[in-house]
Each structure stands twice: as C-alpha cells, then as structure tokens.
C-alpha positions, 0 to 999 in steps of 0.5 A: 722496193726492197731494203736491198734495192733501196740501199743498192740504188742509194749506193749507185746514186752516190757512185754515179754522182762521183763519176759525174763530178769527175766528168764535170771537172774534165769539162772544166779542164777541157774548156781551159785547155781549148781556151788557152790553145785558142789564145795561144794560136791567135794572140801569141801564134803558139798553139798548145801541142796536142790540144785536139788529141786531148779534146778528142779523148777527153770527150769519151771520158766526159760522156761515158762517165756521166751517162749512167748518172744522167739515166739514174737521175732521169735526165736523159731525153724522153718522148712523152707523146705516148706516155700521156695517152697510156696508164701507169702500168703500161708506162712501166711496161714500156720503161721496162722494155726500154731498160731491157733494150738498153741493157742489150745494146750497151751490153754489146757495146761493153763486150765489143769495146772490151775486146777493142781495149785489149787490142789497143793495149797489146798493139800499143795503139796511139792517137795520130798527131804530135803527142801520140797519146795512148788510146787504151785509157779512153777505150777502157773508160768506154767499157766502164761507162757502158758497164755502169749504164747496163747496171743502171738499166738493170736496177731500173728494170728490177725496180719496175717489176713491183710497179707493174705487178701492182698495176702501176701504183708506186 
C-alpha cells in the first residue's frame, strides 16, 4: 500500500471513528428520551411531545453517521460461504466487485438524496406531528453518510488493486 493510501486510510479511520462516536451519543440520548417518554406516558400520564418525531429523524443520523465506520472496520455482514472455497486473489476480486457495486448504489443514493434535501430546504418541509421539526437536517445527513460510504468503498477498491495484481498475497 502506498504511503499516501496509508495516510488517507488512517485519516478516514479517525474521521469515521468521530462520526461513530456522534452516532453512539445519539443512541444514548435517544434511549434516554424514549425511556423518559415511556415513564411520563405510563407513570405520570404526560408523554413528552415530539418523541416519535425525534426518534424517527434520530435513526437517520444514527445509521448514516455510523455506516462508513462499520464498513471501514469490517463490521458489515459478510457471507463467507463462497470465500471459503476460493483463493485469496478471487476473494479480492469479489471484494472489489462488491466495492464497485457499493460505490454505484450509494453514489446514486447520495445523488438523489442531494436533490431531495434541497427540495426539502426550499419547500420548508417539516415532519408531520406536534413539533413540526424540519426534515432537511436528516436528509443532508443521509447525503453526507452516503458520500462517506462511497469514499470508503473507493478507498477499499483502490487498496485491493495491488492485492489482486500480486496474486492475492497481502
């Protein structure tokens, strides 16, 4: 792996760690909010207004901020049934195909979500419900998270090229 790619991968890992930490904090805050809402609803007969809306939008932040981290650290689900029966070079070729497909799919998601996010800003789109929370922040986080995932897929794809050319040895 080249020195630039090593530094780039290290930078991405730190950045994705930071995004994952934000996601973890949001999970904690969401758990607190839902717990307080349940307590308020069933013990005090006073639910917290907007809990459903915050939970719904919070899930977008949680998932898309942590997705690139999961991919970069190899924590996404893999089906190893085929990997056990092929040589390392073929494995890297299949991984590269998966990275290319991931770039394509999440690139399209990013592109389409960008347009939807701007429409949301221009139209002043808000969540239906009591608090009428703006939807555009979650839509831009979806764009940002998808973009980060495309960057990670591209980085993994580039890192695989020397492995394929060397016949699968690391």
